[in-house]
Backbone as numpy.savetxt, mean C-alpha at the origin, in Angstrom:
# Nx Ny Nz CAx CAy CAz Cx Cy Cz
17.02 8.20 27.51 17.76 8.42 26.26 17.06 7.66 25.15
16.43 8.38 24.24 15.70 7.76 23.13 16.62 7.51 21.96
17.45 8.49 21.62 18.34 8.37 20.48 19.54 9.28 20.72
20.69 8.92 20.13 21.89 9.74 20.25 22.84 9.32 21.35
22.80 8.07 21.74 23.68 7.62 22.83 25.15 7.77 22.46
25.49 7.43 21.22 26.89 7.53 20.80 27.33 8.98 20.67
26.42 9.86 20.24 26.77 11.28 20.17 27.01 11.84 21.57
26.22 11.40 22.52 26.42 11.85 23.89 27.76 11.36 24.43
28.10 10.10 24.15 29.38 9.55 24.61 30.54 10.28 23.98
30.43 10.62 22.68 31.51 11.35 22.01 31.69 12.73 22.63
30.59 13.41 22.98 30.69 14.72 23.62 31.34 14.60 24.99
31.02 13.52 25.71 31.62 13.31 27.03 33.12 13.08 26.92
33.54 12.30 25.90 34.97 12.02 25.71 35.72 13.30 25.35
35.07 14.20 24.58 35.71 15.45 24.22 35.75 16.45 25.37
35.10 16.12 26.46 35.11 17.00 27.61 34.05 18.07 27.60
33.04 17.94 26.76 31.96 18.93 26.72 31.13 18.83 28.00
30.72 19.96 28.48 29.87 19.99 29.67 28.39 20.12 29.31
28.10 20.62 28.11 26.70 20.76 27.67 26.57 20.20 26.27
25.35 19.89 25.90 25.06 19.37 24.56 23.64 19.75 24.21
23.40 20.06 22.94 22.05 20.39 22.49 21.19 19.13 22.48
19.99 19.24 22.99 19.08 18.09 23.05 17.68 18.52 22.61
16.89 17.57 22.29 15.47 17.78 21.98 14.66 16.94 22.97
13.87 17.60 23.80 13.11 16.89 24.83 11.88 16.22 24.20
11.54 15.10 24.75 10.37 14.34 24.30 9.42 14.18 25.48
8.17 14.51 25.26 7.17 14.37 26.31 6.19 13.27 25.91
6.12 12.25 26.69 5.24 11.12 26.39 5.47 9.99 27.35
4.72 8.92 27.16 4.82 7.75 28.02 6.06 6.94 27.67
6.50 6.03 28.55 7.63 5.15 28.21 7.36 4.33 26.95
6.12 3.94 26.73 5.79 3.17 25.53 5.98 4.02 24.27
5.55 5.30 24.35 5.76 6.19 23.21 7.24 6.46 22.98
8.00 6.55 24.06 9.44 6.76 23.93 10.11 5.56 23.25
9.67 4.36 23.62 10.23 3.17 22.97 9.90 3.16 21.48
8.66 3.52 21.15 8.28 3.58 19.74 9.15 4.57 18.98
9.38 5.73 19.56 10.22 6.74 18.91 11.67 6.24 18.76
12.17 5.52 19.74 13.54 5.03 19.66 13.69 3.97 18.57
12.68 3.11 18.42 12.74 2.10 17.37 12.71 2.77 16.00
11.84 3.76 15.83 11.77 4.48 14.55 13.10 5.14 14.22
13.75 5.71 15.23 15.03 6.38 14.99 16.12 5.39 14.62
16.16 4.25 15.29 17.22 3.27 15.03 17.01 2.53 13.71
15.79 2.44 13.27 15.54 1.81 11.97 15.94 2.74 10.84
15.79 4.04 11.05 16.04 5.02 9.99 17.52 5.27 9.74
18.38 5.12 10.74 19.80 5.44 10.54 20.64 4.58 11.47
21.95 4.70 11.31 22.87 3.98 12.17 22.97 2.51 11.80
23.48 1.71 12.72 23.64 0.27 12.50 22.27 -0.39 12.44
21.95 -1.07 11.34 20.61 -1.66 11.22 20.35 -2.69 12.31
19.12 -2.71 12.78 18.72 -3.70 13.77 18.62 -5.07 13.12
18.92 -6.09 13.90 18.80 -7.44 13.38 17.33 -7.79 13.20
17.08 -8.86 12.46 15.69 -9.29 12.23 15.02 -9.67 13.54
15.77 -10.32 14.43 15.20 -10.70 15.72 14.85 -9.47 16.55
15.72 -8.44 16.51 15.44 -7.21 17.25 14.21 -6.51 16.70
14.07 -6.50 15.37 12.91 -5.83 14.77 11.62 -6.57 15.10
11.67 -7.89 15.11 10.48 -8.66 15.47 10.11 -8.44 16.93
11.13 -8.42 17.79 10.86 -8.17 19.21 10.26 -6.79 19.41
10.81 -5.80 18.69 10.28 -4.44 18.80 8.85 -4.38 18.30
8.55 -5.05 17.19 7.19 -5.04 16.65 6.22 -5.68 17.64
6.63 -6.77 18.26 5.76 -7.43 19.25 5.49 -6.51 20.43
6.50 -5.79 20.86 6.31 -4.86 22.00 5.42 -3.68 21.60
5.57 -3.20 20.38 4.73 -2.09 19.92 3.28 -2.54 19.79
3.07 -3.76 19.30 1.70 -4.28 19.19 1.05 -4.34 20.57
1.82 -4.74 21.58 1.27 -4.83 22.94 0.96 -3.45 23.52
1.82 -2.46 23.23 1.63 -1.14 23.83 0.76 -0.22 22.98
0.71 -0.46 21.65 -0.07 0.38 20.74 -0.93 -0.51 19.84
-1.87 -1.26 20.40 -2.67 -2.17 19.56 -3.53 -1.45 18.53
-3.75 -0.15 18.71 -4.58 0.59 17.76 -3.84 0.92 16.48
-2.52 0.78 16.44 -1.76 1.10 15.24 -1.99 0.02 14.19
-2.04 0.44 12.93 -2.25 -0.51 11.84 -0.97 -1.32 11.61
-1.12 -2.42 10.87 0.04 -3.26 10.57 1.07 -2.49 9.75
0.61 -1.66 8.81 1.56 -0.90 8.00 2.30 0.14 8.82
1.60 0.77 9.78 2.26 1.78 10.61 3.33 1.12 11.48
3.02 -0.03 12.06 4.01 -0.74 12.89 5.14 -1.26 12.02
4.82 -1.71 10.80 5.86 -2.20 9.90 6.84 -1.09 9.55
6.33 0.10 9.31 7.22 1.22 8.98 8.07 1.60 10.18
7.51 1.53 11.38 8.27 1.91 12.57 9.34 0.88 12.92
9.06 -0.40 12.67 9.98 -1.45 13.09 10.87 -1.96 11.97
10.64 -1.53 10.74 11.47 -1.99 9.64 11.12 -3.37 9.14
9.89 -3.82 9.37 9.42 -5.11 8.89 8.39 -4.90 7.79
7.94 -6.00 7.20 6.84 -5.95 6.25 5.51 -6.02 6.98
4.47 -5.49 6.35 3.16 -5.49 7.00 2.64 -6.90 7.21
2.96 -7.83 6.30 2.52 -9.21 6.48 3.20 -9.85 7.68
4.49 -9.54 7.89 5.19 -10.07 9.05 4.59 -9.53 10.34
4.22 -8.26 10.34 3.59 -7.66 11.52 2.24 -8.32 11.78
1.49 -8.61 10.71 0.18 -9.26 10.88 0.34 -10.63 11.51
1.38 -11.37 11.11 1.62 -12.69 11.71 1.98 -12.55 13.18
2.82 -11.57 13.51 3.20 -11.36 14.91 1.98 -10.96 15.73
1.11 -10.14 15.15 -0.09 -9.71 15.88 -1.00 -10.91 16.19
-1.15 -11.80 15.21 -2.01 -12.97 15.43 -1.44 -13.89 16.50
-0.10 -13.95 16.58 0.53 -14.84 17.56 0.67 -14.20 18.93
0.52 -12.89 18.99 0.76 -12.17 20.24 -0.38 -12.41 21.22
-0.03 -12.83 22.43 -1.05 -13.03 23.47 -1.46 -11.71 24.09
-0.61 -10.68 23.93 -0.94 -9.38 24.52 -1.98 -8.64 23.72
-2.23 -9.08 22.49 -3.17 -8.38 21.63 -4.48 -9.14 21.51
-4.83 -9.93 22.53 -6.06 -10.71 22.48 -7.28 -9.81 22.48
-7.19 -8.67 23.17 -8.32 -7.74 23.17 -8.33 -6.99 21.84
-9.15 -7.46 20.93 -9.19 -6.90 19.59 -9.92 -5.56 19.59
-9.41 -4.61 18.82 -10.03 -3.31 18.69 -10.83 -3.26 17.40
-11.79 -2.37 17.36 -12.63 -2.23 16.18 -12.04 -1.28 15.15
-11.02 -0.53 15.54 -10.42 0.44 14.64 -8.90 0.33 14.70
-8.25 0.88 13.68 -6.79 0.96 13.64 -6.41 2.36 13.18
-5.27 2.83 13.68 -4.74 4.13 13.29 -3.65 3.89 12.25
-3.81 4.47 11.06 -2.86 4.27 10.00 -1.65 5.18 10.12
-0.75 5.09 9.14 0.46 5.91 9.17 0.15 7.39 9.03
-1.00 7.71 8.43 -1.38 9.11 8.27 -2.10 9.66 9.48
-2.27 8.84 10.54 -2.94 9.29 11.75 -4.44 9.16 11.72
-5.00 8.70 10.61 -6.45 8.57 10.51 -6.90 7.24 11.08
-8.09 7.25 11.69 -8.67 6.05 12.31 -9.57 5.37 11.28
-9.35 4.08 11.10 -10.15 3.31 10.15 -10.70 2.08 10.83
-11.95 1.70 10.52 -12.55 0.51 11.14 -11.97 -0.76 10.55
-11.84 -1.79 11.39 -11.41 -3.09 10.89 -12.54 -3.76 10.11
-13.75 -3.59 10.59 -14.91 -4.16 9.92 -15.55 -3.09 9.06
-15.35 -3.18 7.75 -15.88 -2.15 6.86 -17.40 -2.17 6.81
-18.01 -3.32 7.14 -19.46 -3.41 7.10 -20.10 -2.45 8.11
-19.50 -2.34 9.30 -20.04 -1.43 10.31 -19.93 0.01 9.84
-18.80 0.37 9.27 -18.64 1.74 8.76 -19.60 2.03 7.62
-19.81 1.07 6.74 -20.76 1.26 5.65 -22.18 1.43 6.18
-22.53 0.66 7.21 -23.86 0.78 7.77 -24.06 2.14 8.42
-23.04 2.63 9.13 -23.13 3.97 9.73 -23.25 5.03 8.64
-22.50 4.85 7.54 -22.58 5.80 6.44 -23.98 5.81 5.83
-24.59 4.64 5.71 -25.96 4.57 5.17 -26.94 5.31 6.07
-26.74 5.20 7.37 -27.61 5.92 8.30 -27.43 7.42 8.17
-26.17 7.86 8.03 -25.91 9.30 7.88 -26.54 9.82 6.59
-26.39 9.06 5.49 -26.95 9.49 4.21 -28.47 9.54 4.27
-29.08 8.57 4.98 -30.54 8.57 5.10 -31.05 9.76 5.89
-30.32 10.10 6.96 -30.74 11.21 7.80 -30.43 12.56 7.16
-29.33 12.62 6.40 -28.92 13.89 5.80 -28.47 13.62 4.36
-29.39 13.53 3.41 -29.01 13.19 2.04 -28.09 14.22 1.38
-28.10 15.46 1.86 -27.27 16.52 1.26 -25.87 16.59 1.85
-25.54 15.69 2.77 -24.21 15.73 3.41 -23.13 15.43 2.37
-21.99 16.09 2.53 -20.88 15.86 1.61 -20.21 14.52 1.92
-19.43 14.03 0.95 -18.75 12.77 1.14 -17.75 12.84 2.29
-17.08 13.99 2.42 -16.12 14.14 3.52 -16.81 14.07 4.87
-17.97 14.71 4.97 -18.69 14.69 6.24 -19.20 13.29 6.55
-19.70 12.59 5.54 -20.16 11.21 5.75 -19.00 10.32 6.17
-17.86 10.49 5.50 -16.69 9.67 5.84 -16.22 9.95 7.26
-16.25 11.21 7.66 -15.79 11.56 9.02 -16.72 10.98 10.08
-18.04 11.08 9.86 -18.99 10.58 10.85 -19.02 9.06 10.91
-18.78 8.41 9.78 -18.85 6.94 9.74 -17.50 6.28 9.97
-16.42 7.06 9.93 -15.10 6.47 10.13 -14.61 5.66 8.95
-14.96 6.09 7.74 -14.54 5.40 6.53 -13.90 6.41 5.59
-13.40 5.93 4.47 -12.78 6.82 3.50 -13.86 7.46 2.62
-13.57 8.64 2.02 -14.54 9.26 1.11 -14.90 8.36 -0.07
-13.93 7.56 -0.54 -14.22 6.65 -1.65 -15.26 5.61 -1.24
-15.14 5.09 -0.01 -16.13 4.13 0.47 -17.48 4.79 0.67
-17.47 6.04 1.18 -18.73 6.77 1.34 -19.41 6.98 -0.01
-18.62 7.28 -1.05 -19.18 7.45 -2.38 -19.80 6.15 -2.89
-19.13 5.03 -2.60 -19.67 3.74 -3.04 -20.97 3.42 -2.31
-21.04 3.74 -1.01 -22.27 3.51 -0.25 -23.41 4.34 -0.83
-23.14 5.62 -1.11 -24.19 6.48 -1.68 -24.65 5.94 -3.04
-23.72 5.49 -3.86 -24.09 4.95 -5.17 -24.96 3.71 -5.03
-24.59 2.84 -4.06 -25.36 1.62 -3.87 -26.76 1.93 -3.36
-26.88 2.90 -2.46 -28.20 3.25 -1.95 -29.09 3.82 -3.04
-28.50 4.63 -3.93 -29.29 5.20 -5.03 -29.81 4.12 -5.98
-29.03 3.06 -6.14 -29.44 1.98 -7.04 -30.32 0.95 -6.35
-30.59 1.17 -5.06 -31.44 0.24 -4.33 -30.72 -0.96 -3.75
-29.40 -0.97 -3.79 -28.61 -2.09 -3.27 -28.27 -1.84 -1.81
-27.96 -2.88 -1.04 -27.54 -2.69 0.35 -26.19 -1.98 0.41
-25.89 -1.31 1.53 -24.62 -0.56 1.60 -23.39 -1.44 1.58
-23.53 -2.70 2.02 -22.39 -3.61 2.05 -22.50 -4.62 0.93
-21.46 -4.81 0.14 -21.52 -5.81 -0.93 -21.77 -7.20 -0.38
-22.53 -7.98 -1.12 -22.78 -9.36 -0.72 -21.56 -10.22 -1.02
-21.59 -11.44 -0.53 -20.45 -12.33 -0.75 -20.26 -12.63 -2.23
-21.35 -12.78 -2.94 -21.23 -13.06 -4.37 -20.61 -11.88 -5.11
-20.96 -10.65 -4.69 -20.37 -9.46 -5.32 -18.89 -9.36 -5.02
-18.53 -9.61 -3.75 -17.10 -9.56 -3.38 -16.31 -10.62 -4.12
-16.93 -11.81 -4.30 -16.23 -12.88 -5.01 -16.03 -12.52 -6.48
-17.06 -11.93 -7.08 -16.94 -11.54 -8.48 -15.95 -10.41 -8.66
-15.83 -9.51 -7.65 -14.85 -8.43 -7.72 -13.44 -8.96 -7.64
-13.21 -9.94 -6.76 -11.87 -10.51 -6.59 -11.42 -11.27 -7.81
-12.38 -11.89 -8.52 -12.03 -12.68 -9.70 -12.28 -11.93 -10.99
-12.63 -10.64 -10.88 -12.98 -9.89 -12.08 -11.81 -9.63 -12.99
-10.57 -9.67 -12.43 -9.42 -9.38 -13.29 -9.11 -10.52 -14.23
-9.64 -11.73 -13.93 -9.39 -12.86 -14.81 -10.45 -12.87 -15.91
-10.07 -12.51 -17.11 -11.01 -12.41 -18.20 -11.33 -13.79 -18.74
-12.58 -14.04 -19.17 -12.91 -15.34 -19.74 -12.21 -15.55 -21.06
-11.94 -16.80 -21.36 -11.27 -17.11 -22.61 -12.22 -16.92 -23.76
-11.78 -16.29 -24.85 -12.66 -16.08 -25.98 -12.99 -17.38 -26.68
-14.19 -17.44 -27.27 -14.62 -18.63 -27.99 -13.97 -18.64 -29.36
-13.31 -19.76 -29.72 -12.66 -19.80 -31.03 -13.67 -19.66 -32.15
-13.30 -18.92 -33.18 -14.17 -18.68 -34.33 -13.51 -19.22 -35.58
-14.27 -19.88 -36.40 -13.73 -20.42 -37.65 -13.39 -19.27 -38.59
-12.21 -19.33 -39.19 -11.73 -18.27 -40.09 -11.59 -18.84 -41.49
-12.18 -18.21 -42.48 -12.04 -18.71 -43.85 -10.60 -18.70 -44.30
-10.23 -19.67 -45.11 -8.86 -19.77 -45.59 -8.51 -18.56 -46.44
-7.35 -17.97 -46.17 -6.89 -16.82 -46.92 -7.39 -15.50 -46.39
-8.23 -15.54 -45.35 -8.76 -14.29 -44.81 -7.68 -13.57 -44.02
-7.74 -12.23 -43.97 -6.80 -11.40 -43.22 -7.47 -10.94 -41.94
-6.79 -11.12 -40.82 -7.34 -10.75 -39.52 -6.49 -9.65 -38.92
-7.11 -8.61 -38.41 -6.40 -7.51 -37.75 -6.71 -7.58 -36.26
-5.68 -7.60 -35.45 -5.83 -7.66 -34.00 -5.53 -6.30 -33.40
-6.29 -5.93 -32.39 -6.02 -4.70 -31.65 -4.74 -4.84 -30.87
-4.02 -3.74 -30.68 -2.75 -3.79 -29.94 -2.96 -4.14 -28.48
-4.17 -3.87 -27.95 -4.43 -4.19 -26.55 -4.77 -5.64 -26.33
-5.06 -6.40 -27.42 -5.39 -7.82 -27.30 -4.55 -8.60 -28.29
-3.24 -8.57 -28.12 -2.33 -9.25 -29.03 -2.39 -10.76 -28.80
-2.25 -11.52 -29.87 -2.19 -12.97 -29.79 -0.73 -13.38 -29.79
-0.25 -14.10 -28.76 1.17 -14.45 -28.72 1.53 -15.46 -29.80
2.75 -15.33 -30.29 3.24 -16.29 -31.26 3.59 -17.59 -30.55
3.89 -18.61 -31.37 4.29 -19.88 -30.80 5.59 -19.72 -30.03
5.62 -20.20 -28.81 6.81 -20.08 -27.97 6.86 -18.80 -27.16
5.95 -17.84 -27.43 5.96 -16.59 -26.68 5.18 -16.77 -25.38
5.68 -16.17 -24.30 5.02 -16.26 -23.01 3.72 -15.48 -23.03
2.67 -16.06 -22.48 1.38 -15.40 -22.38 1.35 -14.61 -21.09
0.96 -13.33 -21.17 0.92 -12.48 -20.00 -0.12 -12.99 -19.02
0.29 -13.20 -17.79 -0.63 -13.72 -16.78 -1.54 -12.62 -16.28
-2.56 -13.02 -15.50 -3.48 -12.05 -14.92 -2.73 -11.15 -13.95
-3.34 -10.03 -13.62 -2.70 -9.06 -12.74 -2.36 -9.71 -11.41
-1.12 -9.55 -10.96 -0.65 -10.20 -9.75 -0.67 -9.22 -8.59
-0.70 -9.78 -7.37 -0.60 -8.95 -6.18 0.80 -8.35 -6.12
0.95 -7.05 -5.76 2.28 -6.42 -5.81 3.25 -6.97 -4.78
2.74 -7.45 -3.63 3.65 -7.91 -2.57 4.58 -9.01 -3.02
4.06 -10.18 -3.48 4.97 -11.25 -3.91 5.86 -10.85 -5.08
5.34 -10.03 -5.99 6.15 -9.60 -7.12 7.33 -8.76 -6.65
7.08 -7.84 -5.72 8.16 -7.01 -5.20 9.19 -7.84 -4.44
8.72 -8.83 -3.67 9.66 -9.71 -2.96 10.57 -10.44 -3.93
9.98 -10.91 -5.03 10.77 -11.63 -6.03 11.78 -10.70 -6.69
11.34 -9.49 -7.06 12.25 -8.54 -7.69 13.35 -8.10 -6.74
13.03 -7.95 -5.45 14.03 -7.49 -4.49 15.15 -8.51 -4.29
14.87 -9.78 -4.59 15.89 -10.82 -4.45 16.70 -11.03 -5.72
16.34 -10.34 -6.78 17.04 -10.51 -8.06 18.37 -9.76 -8.03
19.50 -10.47 -8.16 20.81 -9.78 -8.11 20.98 -8.75 -9.22
20.35 -8.99 -10.38 20.50 -8.06 -11.49 19.94 -6.69 -11.16
19.00 -6.63 -10.23 18.44 -5.34 -9.80 19.13 -4.84 -8.53
19.39 -5.73 -7.59 19.93 -5.32 -6.29 21.33 -4.73 -6.40
22.13 -5.23 -7.33 23.54 -4.83 -7.37 23.81 -3.75 -8.40
22.76 -3.09 -8.89 22.92 -1.96 -9.79 22.23 -0.73 -9.20
22.85 0.42 -9.36 22.28 1.64 -8.80 20.90 1.93 -9.41
20.80 1.80 -10.74 19.51 2.03 -11.39 18.48 1.00 -10.93
18.93 -0.24 -10.74 18.01 -1.27 -10.28 17.49 -1.00 -8.89
18.38 -0.56 -7.99 17.94 -0.22 -6.63 17.00 0.98 -6.64
17.29 1.93 -7.52 16.39 3.10 -7.63 15.00 2.66 -8.10
14.95 1.76 -9.06 13.66 1.26 -9.54 12.92 0.52 -8.43
13.62 -0.29 -7.65 12.98 -1.03 -6.56 12.40 -0.08 -5.52
13.15 1.00 -5.23 12.63 1.97 -4.25 11.35 2.63 -4.77
11.32 2.97 -6.06 10.11 3.59 -6.62 8.93 2.63 -6.57
9.18 1.37 -6.91 8.09 0.38 -6.88 7.59 0.16 -5.46
8.50 0.10 -4.49 8.09 -0.12 -3.11 7.30 1.07 -2.57
7.71 2.28 -2.94 6.97 3.47 -2.49 5.55 3.47 -3.03
5.38 3.05 -4.28 4.04 2.97 -4.85 3.22 1.90 -4.16
3.85 0.79 -3.80 3.12 -0.30 -3.17 2.68 0.05 -1.75
3.49 0.85 -1.04 3.19 1.17 0.35 2.25 2.36 0.49
2.03 3.10 -0.59 1.19 4.29 -0.50 -0.26 3.91 -0.19
-0.88 4.65 0.72 -2.29 4.46 1.04 -3.09 5.43 0.18
-3.42 4.99 -1.03 -3.99 5.87 -2.03 -5.33 6.44 -1.60
-6.10 5.66 -0.83 -7.44 6.13 -0.47 -7.41 7.38 0.40
-6.30 7.60 1.11 -6.22 8.75 2.01 -5.46 9.93 1.43
-4.86 9.76 0.26 -4.04 10.83 -0.30 -4.88 12.01 -0.77
-6.10 11.74 -1.20 -6.95 12.84 -1.66 -7.23 13.82 -0.53
-7.47 13.29 0.67 -7.75 14.16 1.81 -6.52 14.96 2.23
-5.33 14.45 1.91 -4.11 15.16 2.31 -3.83 16.39 1.46
-4.46 16.49 0.30 -4.20 17.60 -0.62 -5.19 18.73 -0.35
-4.71 19.93 -0.01 -5.63 21.07 0.18 -6.29 21.44 -1.14
-7.48 22.04 -1.09 -8.20 22.34 -2.33 -7.42 23.20 -3.30
-6.64 24.15 -2.79 -5.94 25.05 -3.70 -4.73 24.39 -4.37
-4.36 23.18 -3.93 -3.25 22.46 -4.56 -3.73 21.30 -5.41
-5.05 21.11 -5.50 -5.57 19.95 -6.20 -5.16 19.90 -7.66
-5.20 21.04 -8.36 -4.85 21.05 -9.78 -3.37 20.73 -9.99
-2.51 21.30 -9.12 -1.07 21.06 -9.26 -0.73 19.60 -9.02
-1.27 19.03 -7.93 -1.00 17.63 -7.62 -1.58 16.72 -8.70
-2.77 17.07 -9.22 -3.37 16.28 -10.29 -2.51 16.26 -11.54
-1.94 17.44 -11.90 -1.07 17.50 -13.07 0.17 16.62 -12.88
0.77 16.70 -11.68 1.95 15.87 -11.41 1.59 14.39 -11.46
0.43 14.03 -10.89 0.01 12.63 -10.90 -0.14 12.12 -12.32
-0.71 12.95 -13.20 -0.86 12.54 -14.60 0.50 12.39 -15.28
1.43 13.31 -14.98 2.76 13.20 -15.57 3.47 11.93 -15.13
3.40 11.65 -13.81 4.05 10.45 -13.31 3.39 9.19 -13.86
2.06 9.22 -13.97 1.36 8.07 -14.54 1.78 7.86 -15.99
1.95 8.96 -16.74 2.40 8.85 -18.12 3.82 8.26 -18.20
4.68 8.63 -17.24 6.03 8.07 -17.22 6.00 6.57 -16.98
5.16 6.13 -16.02 5.04 4.69 -15.74 4.49 3.97 -16.97
3.49 4.57 -17.63 2.91 3.94 -18.82 3.94 3.83 -19.94
4.74 4.88 -20.10 5.78 4.83 -21.13 6.79 3.72 -20.82
7.15 3.57 -19.54 8.08 2.50 -19.16 7.47 1.14 -19.46
6.19 0.96 -19.13 5.52 -0.32 -19.41 5.50 -0.62 -20.89
5.23 0.40 -21.71 5.18 0.19 -23.16 6.56 -0.14 -23.71
7.61 0.50 -23.18 8.96 0.18 -23.63 9.33 -1.26 -23.30
8.94 -1.70 -22.10 9.23 -3.09 -21.71 8.46 -4.07 -22.59
7.21 -3.73 -22.92 6.42 -4.61 -23.79 7.03 -4.67 -25.19
7.47 -3.52 -25.69 8.09 -3.49 -27.01 9.37 -4.33 -27.01
10.16 -4.22 -25.95 11.38 -5.01 -25.89 11.07 -6.50 -25.82
10.00 -6.85 -25.07 9.62 -8.25 -24.96 9.15 -8.80 -26.30
8.36 -8.00 -27.04 7.89 -8.44 -28.34 9.04 -8.61 -29.34
9.98 -7.67 -29.31 11.11 -7.76 -30.23 12.00 -8.95 -29.91
12.10 -9.28 -28.61 12.93 -10.41 -28.20 12.35 -11.70 -28.72
11.03 -11.84 -28.58 10.41 -13.09 -29.01 10.19 -13.15 -30.51
10.05 -11.98 -31.16 9.87 -11.99 -32.60 11.14 -12.39 -33.32
12.30 -12.18 -32.68 13.57 -12.55 -33.31 13.87 -14.03 -33.16
13.08 -14.71 -32.29 13.29 -16.14 -32.10 12.56 -16.96 -33.14
12.56 -18.29 -32.95 11.89 -19.15 -33.92 10.38 -18.98 -33.86
9.72 -19.03 -35.00 8.28 -18.86 -35.08 7.59 -20.21 -34.93
């Protein structure tokens, strides 16, 4: 019995002799995985201890599953699953690949996939990005980056200095102060506004995980229907595996999906601009 125990008991109490069922063919480990997914999705929510126990068991029986896939099945966060995986003694035999929620296999070590992609490109320069990605076990975006690096004469895998500069690239250097003549008028671009005295300075781009955790604990959002709807939208965007979504769209639907993506992006941008305008008006009404 994977799911529906209470429905079966209710049918038995009513005196039914038959009941509609859906048969499942698979191993006991697969059946347990399916039962956890079903119980997380509906009915009485599992306790945190039950979800952690289930995640640990899934890691032992399905070590090839990614942290996000196990997190979705067990109702935990991907970071919590990663911690459980590191502590699990059953997962000592490390695999070189993981299966994501979309069913695609991805390498844990991107350097190996990039090296294989470089070999494929060298042997067959006319190969498409999809074919390179399939043979090397990487995403088309990574295959495109490898091809670009090879054309420029760079190695297929970024060096440590390049990775470090990429990670810190969002932090812009502070501008050098310039002497301004007295009485001169200065015009600032709207994208580089100078905050007034007492106004909060916008910090560098933050990782979405901690920000979402903080917002999810805010009562002003949690206890309002619109607030909960906003949190769900933000969480869905954070959990999306954007690198694989392109492959999920058939060629004949590319234009339609692209138009919708632009519309939704415009809606998010409009929301951001409205929040910025409200923030500016709030601080402009205060003391200068």
